[in-house]
Structures are given as structure tokens and as C-alpha cells.
BALOBA-1460 file (C-alpha; in Angstrom, 3 decimals):
// residues 366
<rec num="1" residu="m" x="-172.848" y="-7.957" z="141.253"/>
<rec num="2" residu="a" x="-173.693" y="-10.767" z="138.848"/>
<rec num="3" residu="e" x="-175.256" y="-11.724" z="135.565"/>
<rec num="4" residu="i" x="-177.723" y="-14.520" z="136.284"/>
<rec num="5" residu="t" x="-178.323" y="-17.070" z="133.504"/>
<rec num="6" residu="l" x="-180.955" y="-19.801" z="133.514"/>
<rec num="7" residu="k" x="-179.963" y="-22.540" z="131.075"/>
<rec num="8" residu="g" x="-182.429" y="-25.285" z="130.180"/>
<rec num="9" residu="l" x="-184.001" y="-24.783" z="133.607"/>
<rec num="10" residu="a" x="-187.047" y="-26.807" z="134.661"/>
<rec num="11" residu="h" x="-188.553" y="-27.818" z="137.982"/>
<rec num="12" residu="s" x="-191.251" y="-30.193" z="139.187"/>
<rec num="13" residu="y" x="-192.355" y="-30.964" z="142.715"/>
<rec num="14" residu="l" x="-193.239" y="-34.495" z="141.564"/>
<rec num="15" residu="a" x="-190.733" y="-37.349" z="141.730"/>
<rec num="16" residu="a" x="-191.538" y="-38.591" z="138.228"/>
<rec num="17" residu="p" x="-193.123" y="-35.829" z="136.104"/>
<rec num="18" residu="s" x="-194.582" y="-37.181" z="132.869"/>
<rec num="19" residu="s" x="-196.202" y="-34.193" z="131.136"/>
<rec num="20" residu="p" x="-195.649" y="-30.421" z="130.837"/>
<rec num="21" residu="e" x="-198.501" y="-29.861" z="133.310"/>
<rec num="22" residu="d" x="-196.437" y="-31.654" z="135.993"/>
<rec num="23" residu="y" x="-193.837" y="-28.857" z="135.970"/>
<rec num="24" residu="a" x="-194.006" y="-25.724" z="138.121"/>
<rec num="25" residu="i" x="-191.258" y="-24.317" z="135.865"/>
<rec num="26" residu="r" x="-191.228" y="-25.518" z="132.270"/>
<rec num="27" residu="e" x="-187.897" y="-25.595" z="130.472"/>
<rec num="28" residu="m" x="-186.606" y="-22.064" z="129.969"/>
<rec num="29" residu="n" x="-183.505" y="-20.119" z="129.025"/>
<rec num="30" residu="h" x="-183.241" y="-16.625" z="130.415"/>
<rec num="31" residu="v" x="-180.653" y="-13.972" z="131.343"/>
<rec num="32" residu="w" x="-180.792" y="-11.259" z="134.021"/>
<rec num="33" residu="h" x="-177.993" y="-8.848" z="133.098"/>
<rec num="34" residu="q" x="-175.763" y="-7.312" z="135.751"/>
<rec num="35" residu="g" x="-177.133" y="-4.079" z="137.181"/>
<rec num="36" residu="g" x="-180.603" y="-4.456" z="135.652"/>
<rec num="37" residu="a" x="-183.921" y="-3.773" z="137.375"/>
<rec num="38" residu="y" x="-186.285" y="-6.589" z="136.455"/>
<rec num="39" residu="a" x="-189.788" y="-7.657" z="137.404"/>
<rec num="40" residu="l" x="-191.182" y="-11.174" z="137.300"/>
<rec num="41" residu="l" x="-194.900" y="-10.677" z="136.704"/>
<rec num="42" residu="g" x="-197.760" y="-13.151" z="136.646"/>
<rec num="43" residu="p" x="-200.800" y="-14.523" z="138.479"/>
<rec num="44" residu="s" x="-200.691" y="-16.664" z="141.613"/>
<rec num="45" residu="g" x="-199.475" y="-20.180" z="140.891"/>
<rec num="46" residu="c" x="-197.605" y="-19.383" z="137.665"/>
<rec num="47" residu="g" x="-194.181" y="-20.261" z="139.144"/>
<rec num="48" residu="k" x="-192.765" y="-16.834" z="140.074"/>
<rec num="49" residu="s" x="-191.756" y="-17.635" z="143.654"/>
<rec num="50" residu="t" x="-190.502" y="-21.097" z="142.660"/>
<rec num="51" residu="l" x="-188.193" y="-19.508" z="140.096"/>
<rec num="52" residu="l" x="-186.973" y="-16.923" z="142.597"/>
<rec num="53" residu="n" x="-186.230" y="-19.626" z="145.180"/>
<rec num="54" residu="i" x="-184.253" y="-21.595" z="142.584"/>
<rec num="55" residu="i" x="-182.136" y="-18.521" z="141.826"/>
<rec num="56" residu="s" x="-181.497" y="-17.890" z="145.523"/>
<rec num="57" residu="g" x="-180.671" y="-21.534" z="146.271"/>
<rec num="58" residu="l" x="-183.660" y="-22.342" z="148.491"/>
<rec num="59" residu="l" x="-184.687" y="-24.891" z="145.830"/>
<rec num="60" residu="e" x="-182.541" y="-27.037" z="143.536"/>
<rec num="61" residu="p" x="-183.995" y="-27.346" z="140.020"/>
<rec num="62" residu="s" x="-185.066" y="-30.711" z="138.660"/>
<rec num="63" residu="s" x="-182.978" y="-30.080" z="135.546"/>
<rec num="64" residu="g" x="-180.920" y="-27.365" z="133.915"/>
<rec num="65" residu="d" x="-178.413" y="-24.891" z="135.318"/>
<rec num="66" residu="v" x="-178.306" y="-21.622" z="137.244"/>
<rec num="67" residu="l" x="-175.187" y="-19.618" z="136.349"/>
<rec num="68" residu="f" x="-173.772" y="-16.580" z="138.129"/>
<rec num="69" residu="d" x="-171.337" y="-14.797" z="135.810"/>
<rec num="70" residu="g" x="-171.005" y="-18.044" z="133.859"/>
<rec num="71" residu="e" x="-170.283" y="-20.219" z="136.908"/>
<rec num="72" residu="r" x="-172.731" y="-23.046" z="137.718"/>
<rec num="73" residu="v" x="-174.165" y="-22.593" z="141.228"/>
<rec num="74" residu="n" x="-176.787" y="-25.378" z="141.408"/>
<rec num="75" residu="a" x="-175.072" y="-27.092" z="144.318"/>
<rec num="76" residu="l" x="-174.268" y="-23.911" z="146.255"/>
<rec num="77" residu="p" x="-176.423" y="-23.139" z="149.339"/>
<rec num="78" residu="p" x="-178.031" y="-19.667" z="149.603"/>
<rec num="79" residu="e" x="-175.322" y="-18.257" z="151.857"/>
<rec num="80" residu="a" x="-172.637" y="-19.168" z="149.319"/>
<rec num="81" residu="r" x="-174.442" y="-17.457" z="146.446"/>
<rec num="82" residu="n" x="-174.150" y="-14.009" z="147.976"/>
<rec num="83" residu="i" x="-177.825" y="-13.261" z="147.318"/>
<rec num="84" residu="a" x="-180.074" y="-11.019" z="149.392"/>
<rec num="85" residu="q" x="-183.761" y="-11.940" z="149.427"/>
<rec num="86" residu="v" x="-186.636" y="-9.815" z="150.729"/>
<rec num="87" residu="f" x="-189.786" y="-11.829" z="151.395"/>
<rec num="88" residu="q" x="-193.483" y="-11.032" z="151.245"/>
<rec num="89" residu="f" x="-193.684" y="-10.593" z="155.004"/>
<rec num="90" residu="p" x="-191.047" y="-8.615" z="156.946"/>
<rec num="91" residu="v" x="-188.136" y="-10.615" z="158.363"/>
<rec num="92" residu="v" x="-186.760" y="-8.588" z="161.283"/>
<rec num="93" residu="y" x="-185.470" y="-9.223" z="164.798"/>
<rec num="94" residu="d" x="-188.127" y="-7.654" z="167.009"/>
<rec num="95" residu="t" x="-185.902" y="-7.421" z="170.088"/>
<rec num="96" residu="m" x="-183.145" y="-5.536" z="168.226"/>
<rec num="97" residu="t" x="-183.123" y="-1.852" z="167.365"/>
<rec num="98" residu="v" x="-183.510" y="-0.776" z="163.769"/>
<rec num="99" residu="y" x="-179.799" y="0.067" z="163.733"/>
<rec num="100" residu="d" x="-178.830" y="-3.422" z="164.907"/>
<rec num="101" residu="n" x="-181.183" y="-5.059" z="162.414"/>
<rec num="102" residu="l" x="-179.532" y="-3.180" z="159.572"/>
<rec num="103" residu="a" x="-176.042" y="-3.820" z="160.943"/>
<rec num="104" residu="f" x="-176.591" y="-7.564" z="161.459"/>
<rec num="105" residu="p" x="-175.671" y="-8.775" z="157.917"/>
<rec num="106" residu="l" x="-172.483" y="-6.703" z="157.991"/>
<rec num="107" residu="r" x="-171.436" y="-7.800" z="161.470"/>
<rec num="108" residu="n" x="-172.099" y="-11.387" z="160.425"/>
<rec num="109" residu="i" x="-169.285" y="-11.207" z="157.848"/>
<rec num="110" residu="g" x="-166.862" y="-9.371" z="160.150"/>
<rec num="111" residu="t" x="-167.185" y="-5.862" z="158.693"/>
<rec num="112" residu="p" x="-165.236" y="-3.226" z="160.688"/>
<rec num="113" residu="a" x="-167.425" y="-1.129" z="163.023"/>
<rec num="114" residu="d" x="-166.746" y="2.161" z="161.232"/>
<rec num="115" residu="k" x="-167.740" y="0.641" z="157.891"/>
<rec num="116" residu="v" x="-170.876" y="-0.830" z="159.503"/>
<rec num="117" residu="r" x="-171.913" y="2.568" z="160.817"/>
<rec num="118" residu="e" x="-171.227" y="4.314" z="157.500"/>
<rec num="119" residu="r" x="-173.251" y="1.801" z="155.511"/>
<rec num="120" residu="v" x="-176.158" y="1.581" z="157.990"/>
<rec num="121" residu="l" x="-176.515" y="5.376" z="158.075"/>
<rec num="122" residu="e" x="-176.432" y="5.545" z="154.264"/>
<rec num="123" residu="v" x="-179.153" y="2.885" z="153.820"/>
<rec num="124" residu="a" x="-181.270" y="4.333" z="156.653"/>
<rec num="125" residu="d" x="-181.132" y="7.730" z="154.974"/>
<rec num="126" residu="v" x="-182.227" y="6.295" z="151.606"/>
<rec num="127" residu="l" x="-185.161" y="4.430" z="153.214"/>
<rec num="128" residu="e" x="-186.061" y="7.341" z="155.506"/>
<rec num="129" residu="l" x="-185.430" y="5.214" z="158.601"/>
<rec num="130" residu="t" x="-182.942" y="7.519" z="160.329"/>
<rec num="131" residu="p" x="-185.435" y="8.728" z="163.002"/>
<rec num="132" residu="q" x="-186.212" y="5.089" z="163.884"/>
<rec num="133" residu="l" x="-182.621" y="3.814" z="164.224"/>
<rec num="134" residu="g" x="-182.779" y="3.714" z="168.031"/>
<rec num="135" residu="r" x="-186.226" y="2.089" z="168.266"/>
<rec num="136" residu="k" x="-186.912" y="-1.591" z="168.865"/>
<rec num="137" residu="a" x="-188.217" y="-3.258" z="165.718"/>
<rec num="138" residu="k" x="-191.246" y="-4.657" z="167.562"/>
<rec num="139" residu="n" x="-192.576" y="-1.092" z="167.958"/>
<rec num="140" residu="l" x="-192.575" y="-0.337" z="164.226"/>
<rec num="141" residu="t" x="-195.540" y="-0.275" z="161.850"/>
<rec num="142" residu="a" x="-195.835" y="-2.972" z="159.156"/>
<rec num="143" residu="d" x="-194.471" y="-0.692" z="156.425"/>
<rec num="144" residu="e" x="-191.558" y="0.416" z="158.626"/>
<rec num="145" residu="k" x="-190.715" y="-3.230" z="159.347"/>
<rec num="146" residu="q" x="-190.744" y="-3.992" z="155.632"/>
<rec num="147" residu="k" x="-188.412" y="-1.060" z="154.999"/>
<rec num="148" residu="v" x="-186.060" y="-2.521" z="157.615"/>
<rec num="149" residu="s" x="-186.303" y="-5.893" z="155.871"/>
<rec num="150" residu="m" x="-185.440" y="-4.211" z="152.566"/>
<rec num="151" residu="g" x="-182.590" y="-2.361" z="154.232"/>
<rec num="152" residu="r" x="-181.089" y="-5.635" z="155.465"/>
<rec num="153" residu="g" x="-180.966" y="-6.745" z="151.826"/>
<rec num="154" residu="l" x="-179.421" y="-3.484" z="150.665"/>
<rec num="155" residu="v" x="-176.868" y="-2.895" z="153.378"/>
<rec num="156" residu="r" x="-174.208" y="-5.198" z="151.932"/>
<rec num="157" residu="d" x="-172.602" y="-3.655" z="148.874"/>
<rec num="158" residu="d" x="-171.003" y="-6.937" z="147.736"/>
<rec num="159" residu="v" x="-174.162" y="-8.969" z="147.026"/>
<rec num="160" residu="s" x="-174.610" y="-10.522" z="143.581"/>
<rec num="161" residu="a" x="-178.289" y="-9.588" z="143.397"/>
<rec num="162" residu="i" x="-181.316" y="-8.673" z="145.506"/>
<rec num="163" residu="l" x="-184.494" y="-10.694" z="145.020"/>
<rec num="164" residu="f" x="-187.836" y="-9.243" z="146.142"/>
<rec num="165" residu="d" x="-190.743" y="-11.667" z="146.585"/>
<rec num="166" residu="e" x="-193.917" y="-9.487" z="146.573"/>
<rec num="167" residu="p" x="-192.436" y="-7.197" z="149.252"/>
<rec num="168" residu="l" x="-195.277" y="-4.651" z="149.331"/>
<rec num="169" residu="t" x="-198.140" y="-7.046" z="150.130"/>
<rec num="170" residu="v" x="-198.417" y="-5.864" z="153.742"/>
<rec num="171" residu="i" x="-197.987" y="-2.170" z="152.908"/>
<rec num="172" residu="d" x="-200.917" y="0.252" z="152.983"/>
<rec num="173" residu="p" x="-201.988" y="1.217" z="149.416"/>
<rec num="174" residu="q" x="-201.123" y="4.901" z="149.862"/>
<rec num="175" residu="l" x="-197.542" y="3.985" z="150.810"/>
<rec num="176" residu="k" x="-196.945" y="1.477" z="148.009"/>
<rec num="177" residu="w" x="-196.288" y="4.062" z="145.321"/>
<rec num="178" residu="k" x="-193.758" y="5.851" z="147.512"/>
<rec num="179" residu="l" x="-191.869" y="2.633" z="148.306"/>
<rec num="180" residu="r" x="-191.843" y="1.552" z="144.659"/>
<rec num="181" residu="r" x="-190.257" y="4.841" z="143.710"/>
<rec num="182" residu="k" x="-187.830" y="4.476" z="146.604"/>
<rec num="183" residu="l" x="-186.713" y="1.070" z="145.322"/>
<rec num="184" residu="k" x="-186.169" y="2.567" z="141.883"/>
<rec num="185" residu="e" x="-184.013" y="5.323" z="143.395"/>
<rec num="186" residu="i" x="-182.034" y="2.713" z="145.337"/>
<rec num="187" residu="h" x="-181.379" y="0.719" z="142.187"/>
<rec num="188" residu="q" x="-180.156" y="3.781" z="140.327"/>
<rec num="189" residu="r" x="-177.932" y="4.747" z="143.252"/>
<rec num="190" residu="f" x="-176.339" y="1.358" z="144.002"/>
<rec num="191" residu="n" x="-176.461" y="-0.332" z="140.546"/>
<rec num="192" residu="i" x="-177.338" y="-3.754" z="141.980"/>
<rec num="193" residu="t" x="-179.073" y="-6.462" z="139.939"/>
<rec num="194" residu="m" x="-182.639" y="-6.556" z="141.260"/>
<rec num="195" residu="v" x="-185.433" y="-9.023" z="140.470"/>
<rec num="196" residu="y" x="-188.863" y="-8.078" z="141.792"/>
<rec num="197" residu="v" x="-191.671" y="-10.666" z="141.895"/>
<rec num="198" residu="t" x="-195.247" y="-9.365" z="141.779"/>
<rec num="199" residu="h" x="-198.725" y="-10.073" z="140.407"/>
<rec num="200" residu="d" x="-199.401" y="-6.324" z="140.129"/>
<rec num="201" residu="q" x="-198.657" y="-4.835" z="136.699"/>
<rec num="202" residu="l" x="-198.437" y="-1.304" z="138.144"/>
<rec num="203" residu="e" x="-195.767" y="-2.382" z="140.623"/>
<rec num="204" residu="a" x="-193.841" y="-4.110" z="137.847"/>
<rec num="205" residu="s" x="-194.043" y="-1.136" z="135.478"/>
<rec num="206" residu="t" x="-193.079" y="1.377" z="138.172"/>
<rec num="207" residu="f" x="-190.038" y="-0.576" z="139.317"/>
<rec num="208" residu="a" x="-188.615" y="-2.440" z="136.349"/>
<rec num="209" residu="d" x="-186.782" y="-1.511" z="133.177"/>
<rec num="210" residu="k" x="-187.800" y="-4.894" z="131.761"/>
<rec num="211" residu="i" x="-190.560" y="-7.289" z="132.781"/>
<rec num="212" residu="a" x="-190.687" y="-11.077" z="132.399"/>
<rec num="213" residu="v" x="-194.317" y="-12.183" z="132.211"/>
<rec num="214" residu="m" x="-194.872" y="-15.738" z="133.459"/>
<rec num="215" residu="y" x="-197.777" y="-17.998" z="132.560"/>
<rec num="216" residu="q" x="-198.119" y="-21.679" z="133.445"/>
<rec num="217" residu="g" x="-194.467" y="-21.987" z="134.405"/>
<rec num="218" residu="q" x="-193.074" y="-20.227" z="131.336"/>
<rec num="219" residu="v" x="-191.742" y="-16.760" z="130.566"/>
<rec num="220" residu="v" x="-194.040" y="-15.930" z="127.646"/>
<rec num="221" residu="q" x="-192.621" y="-12.447" z="127.064"/>
<rec num="222" residu="f" x="-189.657" y="-10.407" z="128.250"/>
<rec num="223" residu="g" x="-189.725" y="-6.731" z="127.400"/>
<rec num="224" residu="t" x="-190.249" y="-3.137" z="128.433"/>
<rec num="225" residu="p" x="-193.636" y="-2.053" z="129.830"/>
<rec num="226" residu="r" x="-194.350" y="-0.346" z="126.499"/>
<rec num="227" residu="e" x="-193.534" y="-3.484" z="124.487"/>
<rec num="228" residu="l" x="-195.802" y="-5.601" z="126.675"/>
<rec num="229" residu="f" x="-198.640" y="-3.130" z="126.192"/>
<rec num="230" residu="e" x="-198.286" y="-2.357" z="122.496"/>
<rec num="231" residu="t" x="-197.109" y="-5.722" z="121.119"/>
<rec num="232" residu="p" x="-197.983" y="-8.539" z="123.544"/>
<rec num="233" residu="n" x="-196.284" y="-11.728" z="122.392"/>
<rec num="234" residu="h" x="-198.923" y="-14.071" z="123.865"/>
<rec num="235" residu="t" x="-202.675" y="-13.799" z="124.374"/>
<rec num="236" residu="f" x="-202.153" y="-14.055" z="128.135"/>
<rec num="237" residu="v" x="-199.892" y="-10.980" z="128.105"/>
<rec num="238" residu="g" x="-202.550" y="-9.083" z="126.168"/>
<rec num="239" residu="y" x="-205.217" y="-10.114" z="128.657"/>
<rec num="240" residu="f" x="-203.095" y="-9.594" z="131.806"/>
<rec num="241" residu="i" x="-201.488" y="-6.257" z="130.910"/>
<rec num="242" residu="g" x="-203.762" y="-3.239" z="130.657"/>
<rec num="243" residu="s" x="-207.073" y="-2.322" z="132.261"/>
<rec num="244" residu="p" x="-209.252" y="-3.469" z="130.651"/>
<rec num="245" residu="g" x="-207.171" y="-6.104" z="128.892"/>
<rec num="246" residu="m" x="-206.856" y="-6.753" z="125.187"/>
<rec num="247" residu="n" x="-209.876" y="-7.747" z="123.085"/>
<rec num="248" residu="f" x="-209.592" y="-11.089" z="121.288"/>
<rec num="249" residu="l" x="-211.763" y="-12.400" z="118.475"/>
<rec num="250" residu="e" x="-211.588" y="-16.043" z="117.379"/>
<rec num="251" residu="v" x="-211.407" y="-15.868" z="113.592"/>
<rec num="252" residu="a" x="-211.223" y="-17.990" z="110.455"/>
<rec num="253" residu="a" x="-210.951" y="-17.292" z="106.739"/>
<rec num="254" residu="r" x="-214.201" y="-18.347" z="105.051"/>
<rec num="255" residu="d" x="-215.923" y="-17.433" z="101.789"/>
<rec num="256" residu="g" x="-213.247" y="-14.876" z="101.021"/>
<rec num="257" residu="r" x="-213.779" y="-13.023" z="104.314"/>
<rec num="258" residu="v" x="-212.318" y="-13.025" z="107.809"/>
<rec num="259" residu="m" x="-215.118" y="-14.282" z="110.039"/>
<rec num="260" residu="a" x="-215.582" y="-14.024" z="113.817"/>
<rec num="261" residu="g" x="-218.248" y="-16.700" z="114.191"/>
<rec num="262" residu="e" x="-220.951" y="-15.569" z="111.771"/>
<rec num="263" residu="l" x="-219.766" y="-11.939" z="111.744"/>
<rec num="264" residu="p" x="-217.664" y="-10.792" z="108.759"/>
<rec num="265" residu="l" x="-214.909" y="-8.432" z="109.888"/>
<rec num="266" residu="a" x="-213.879" y="-5.331" z="107.980"/>
<rec num="267" residu="v" x="-210.120" y="-5.880" z="107.906"/>
<rec num="268" residu="p" x="-207.433" y="-5.231" z="105.267"/>
<rec num="269" residu="e" x="-206.514" y="-7.891" z="102.701"/>
<rec num="270" residu="a" x="-203.171" y="-8.410" z="104.455"/>
<rec num="271" residu="v" x="-205.043" y="-9.644" z="107.531"/>
<rec num="272" residu="h" x="-207.198" y="-11.975" z="105.434"/>
<rec num="273" residu="a" x="-204.095" y="-13.454" z="103.800"/>
<rec num="274" residu="a" x="-202.401" y="-13.947" z="107.174"/>
<rec num="275" residu="v" x="-205.474" y="-15.612" z="108.713"/>
<rec num="276" residu="a" x="-205.962" y="-17.849" z="105.657"/>
<rec num="277" residu="g" x="-202.326" y="-18.938" z="105.768"/>
<rec num="278" residu="a" x="-202.144" y="-19.510" z="109.536"/>
<rec num="279" residu="g" x="-202.448" y="-23.295" z="109.272"/>
<rec num="280" residu="s" x="-204.118" y="-23.711" z="112.665"/>
<rec num="281" residu="a" x="-207.605" y="-24.025" z="114.127"/>
<rec num="282" residu="s" x="-206.638" y="-21.577" z="116.888"/>
<rec num="283" residu="v" x="-206.399" y="-18.142" z="115.284"/>
<rec num="284" residu="k" x="-207.292" y="-14.877" z="117.034"/>
<rec num="285" residu="l" x="-207.176" y="-11.190" z="116.265"/>
<rec num="286" residu="g" x="-206.332" y="-8.921" z="119.192"/>
<rec num="287" residu="i" x="-206.626" y="-5.179" z="119.696"/>
<rec num="288" residu="r" x="-206.374" y="-2.969" z="122.757"/>
<rec num="289" residu="p" x="-209.482" y="-0.996" z="123.831"/>
<rec num="290" residu="e" x="-207.336" y="2.146" z="123.534"/>
<rec num="291" residu="f" x="-206.629" y="1.475" z="119.837"/>
<rec num="292" residu="v" x="-210.153" y="0.768" z="118.589"/>
<rec num="293" residu="e" x="-211.631" y="3.553" z="116.435"/>
<rec num="294" residu="v" x="-215.169" y="4.214" z="117.712"/>
<rec num="295" residu="h" x="-217.784" y="6.151" z="115.765"/>
<rec num="296" residu="a" x="-221.264" y="7.175" z="116.869"/>
<rec num="297" residu="a" x="-222.621" y="6.948" z="113.309"/>
<rec num="298" residu="p" x="-222.010" y="4.560" z="110.381"/>
<rec num="299" residu="v" x="-218.722" y="5.049" z="108.515"/>
<rec num="300" residu="e" x="-217.062" y="3.154" z="105.673"/>
<rec num="301" residu="d" x="-215.389" y="-0.186" z="106.524"/>
<rec num="302" residu="a" x="-216.709" y="-0.139" z="110.085"/>
<rec num="303" residu="m" x="-218.419" y="-2.936" z="112.037"/>
<rec num="304" residu="e" x="-221.618" y="-2.322" z="113.938"/>
<rec num="305" residu="a" x="-221.603" y="-3.178" z="117.659"/>
<rec num="306" residu="v" x="-224.201" y="-3.022" z="120.395"/>
<rec num="307" residu="v" x="-223.435" y="-0.681" z="123.318"/>
<rec num="308" residu="e" x="-224.247" y="-2.581" z="126.524"/>
<rec num="309" residu="d" x="-222.721" y="-0.317" z="129.177"/>
<rec num="310" residu="v" x="-220.740" y="2.901" z="129.596"/>
<rec num="311" residu="q" x="-218.366" y="3.552" z="132.496"/>
<rec num="312" residu="d" x="-217.673" y="7.272" z="132.709"/>
<rec num="313" residu="l" x="-214.311" y="7.665" z="134.449"/>
<rec num="314" residu="g" x="-213.970" y="11.426" z="134.055"/>
<rec num="315" residu="t" x="-211.229" y="12.004" z="131.503"/>
<rec num="316" residu="y" x="-212.268" y="8.906" z="129.544"/>
<rec num="317" residu="a" x="-215.025" y="6.305" z="129.327"/>
<rec num="318" residu="i" x="-214.953" y="2.529" z="128.875"/>
<rec num="319" residu="l" x="-217.583" y="1.124" z="126.530"/>
<rec num="320" residu="s" x="-218.780" y="-2.442" z="127.036"/>
<rec num="321" residu="l" x="-219.901" y="-3.609" z="123.607"/>
<rec num="322" residu="r" x="-221.052" y="-6.754" z="121.858"/>
<rec num="323" residu="l" x="-219.486" y="-7.324" z="118.455"/>
<rec num="324" residu="g" x="-221.410" y="-10.229" z="116.951"/>
<rec num="325" residu="d" x="-221.366" y="-12.783" z="119.771"/>
<rec num="326" residu="t" x="-218.156" y="-11.476" z="121.379"/>
<rec num="327" residu="p" x="-217.976" y="-9.121" z="124.412"/>
<rec num="328" residu="f" x="-215.748" y="-6.188" z="123.480"/>
<rec num="329" residu="k" x="-214.236" y="-3.133" z="125.199"/>
<rec num="330" residu="a" x="-213.301" y="0.268" z="123.804"/>
<rec num="331" residu="r" x="-211.893" y="3.388" z="125.411"/>
<rec num="332" residu="i" x="-213.316" y="6.814" z="124.530"/>
<rec num="333" residu="e" x="-211.510" y="10.027" z="125.460"/>
<rec num="334" residu="e" x="-213.570" y="12.845" z="126.984"/>
<rec num="335" residu="d" x="-213.464" y="14.999" z="123.840"/>
<rec num="336" residu="e" x="-214.867" y="12.216" z="121.616"/>
<rec num="337" residu="t" x="-218.556" y="11.677" z="120.839"/>
<rec num="338" residu="l" x="-220.048" y="9.009" z="123.073"/>
<rec num="339" residu="p" x="-222.194" y="6.453" z="121.183"/>
<rec num="340" residu="r" x="-225.593" y="5.532" z="122.623"/>
<rec num="341" residu="d" x="-227.184" y="2.220" z="121.622"/>
<rec num="342" residu="r" x="-224.961" y="1.424" z="118.634"/>
<rec num="343" residu="a" x="-221.323" y="2.058" z="117.791"/>
<rec num="344" residu="w" x="-219.303" y="1.502" z="114.623"/>
<rec num="345" residu="l" x="-215.787" y="0.150" z="115.048"/>
<rec num="346" residu="r" x="-212.665" y="0.148" z="112.919"/>
<rec num="347" residu="f" x="-209.389" y="-1.646" z="113.619"/>
<rec num="348" residu="p" x="-206.223" y="0.172" z="112.454"/>
<rec num="349" residu="l" x="-203.930" y="-2.383" z="110.821"/>
<rec num="350" residu="a" x="-200.885" y="-1.108" z="112.713"/>
<rec num="351" residu="r" x="-202.658" y="-1.845" z="116.019"/>
<rec num="352" residu="l" x="-203.984" y="-5.309" z="115.194"/>
<rec num="353" residu="g" x="-202.270" y="-8.424" z="116.522"/>
<rec num="354" residu="l" x="-202.606" y="-11.885" z="114.969"/>
<rec num="355" residu="y" x="-202.258" y="-14.819" z="117.354"/>
<rec num="356" residu="v" x="-201.799" y="-18.393" z="116.186"/>
<rec num="357" residu="d" x="-201.877" y="-21.052" z="118.912"/>
<rec num="358" residu="e" x="-201.877" y="-18.147" z="121.408"/>
<rec num="359" residu="f" x="-198.563" y="-16.628" z="120.206"/>
<rec num="360" residu="r" x="-198.271" y="-13.461" z="118.136"/>
<rec num="361" residu="v" x="-197.232" y="-13.758" z="114.498"/>
<rec num="362" residu="e" x="-196.384" y="-10.985" z="112.071"/>
<rec num="363" residu="i" x="-199.032" y="-9.583" z="109.729"/>
<rec num="364" residu="p" x="-197.224" y="-8.730" z="106.466"/>
<rec num="365" residu="h" x="-197.983" y="-5.064" z="105.673"/>
<rec num="366" residu="e" x="-198.936" y="-4.261" z="102.122"/>
């Protein structure tokens, strides 16, 4: 088991990087605490796999340090770091049985045969592989092979951490939920530090206690699934988390009002003061579709919007609106009145986010 610390870490694939855009990983400081279940979430190309490979030792960072329990491991090869890594595609020995595949990491370090058997049977039981132990790996389905690959990472009880690099890509959709829950059970049972890389927010939320959201080589927020949803720290987190994502309005303080283009917004004075004092040309207000108050008739302090489309999803509906010149989304529960051509919107102060230069800043409450 280990606490993994990234200290001033940065990496570029270029020999002489000259700008932030030249870095796959921009300078970061981050800690994965011992025994935690973490997800590294972000779109393709944001640096997730690069960061994972630096932690495991497959890549050496351009600058900064990787520490395991306070000890610098930059120069240590993967085998010396005591890390197990499960890749996107199953890594198994097709000519071996499932039992021998699971036993291989233990036999490789000279584990006594009785201990090998005990541990293999325990991991096979957890992953529901016991009926397949005598079968050749080449005869398994893709999801069974990936479970074997996971089992090879889990079978050693002395590893510092297990790193998963999008391990469910090849798994049928109906089996993904079951395997995500299985990984969560395994973490709770064995108390091993686990870092799970994915671009799927549902996978991340199902597996992890805390999620690190990456964007353009940076961790822009590290928090619980609820924190990422309710108080996204960066506009990208607001956009990426949730379906549909967060609404953003580019705003400015003008003529004593908060304006989104030419549309005056009905917002509290505290919001006006915060926008006026932002000191930047890049100021946005953000609110989740779930938190917008929608009315089918005019009400006080509400903004009129055009209803462009309604998606009826059974227990709720998603409204596609146009607020001034800005496309906008709102969620309506099934027991609420559904607007037709026009809707009137209000933004609860407690649910509004103010973003200056893409990062969230506090709105002082009156």
C-alpha cells in the first residue's frame, strides 16, 4: 500500500518545450492517499494515460517528482515500484488456464504453492471466475479475459497501488455496471489504493470516492461526484459533468445591470457587484439545467426565453431554450407544468456559479 504524491510534476514529449501548450502534463501537485478509490476523468488527449504511465514508471517525467510514501521513485522501473496496472485491452496468456494466469504474478515472486492457491481461489471467487479456472484463456469472452486481467492485478496483496487504464472499453454495455460495482466491492474488501482512468463520468462516479477531472494536461478539480456536480470549479467541469452539461452565459456589468449580450439578467445585487468587480473580460454565470426555475407564465424577476424543443424522457423532460442569443437547457420534472412556446426563468442565487477566466469565484451572499 502507498500514498502517491506528485510534486511539481510536468511532462512534455518535445525535447525543448517552450509554451504551456507543449506539455502533455502541465505542472501539478497532487496526492493519492493510501487506500483511496480514485478516478482520473477527462476527454481523450487530456493527459490521463500519460499521467498514469508516469506513476507506474512506464514514462519518466520531464520535471518534478513522483513519491511513494515520501520516497522519490522517478528512477525506479515499473517492476521496482510494486504497481499493478490493468490496461484498456486484456493482457492475458492465451495458452495458459485461467488459474495459471492468475497464479503467474505470485509464482514470479516465489510465493509458496499453498499461498498461491489460497489467493487465486479468493480472487477468482470475487470476480466470479471460479467456474473458468480450468479453461484456457483463449476460449474466454472479451469480458472474461478482462476480468482475468483485473485478477492478475489484484492477486498480489503487497502491491502499492492498482492503476486501471479504461479497463471496461471492450466490455459489453450491459456488463459494465456489474463490473464497476465489482471493482468497488474489491476495493472495500482489500483496501488497496486504486486509480481508475476513464472518459466516462458514470464509470468514474460509480467507482470512485473522489474524482480528479483533467483538462488540457491539468487537474482542474478534485472532489466527490456531488462536489463536481453542484460546485464545479472550472467551466470545463461544469460542461463535462452532467447530462446535459451546465449552462453558461457570458456576462458584463453595464448601465447598472448584468448583461448577457443585449439581454439584461434578473439577478440579485450580490451577483451584479461580483460581476462588476471581477476585473476581467472573461466573466460567465453558470447554472445547471436541474437548478433553473421554469415557469409557464410570467412571474416577477423572471427572464423570458423561447422554447425551441422538448425532449420527453418519461419521468422528466429537457427543454431546449434560447435566452437572448444563448442556447439554454432546463430540466422539468413530470409533475411540473410544461411550457409551450415561451418560458420564464429564474436563477436561485444559491445555485448560480460565477466564473472569471474559466475558474469559479465566490459570490458574496447578502
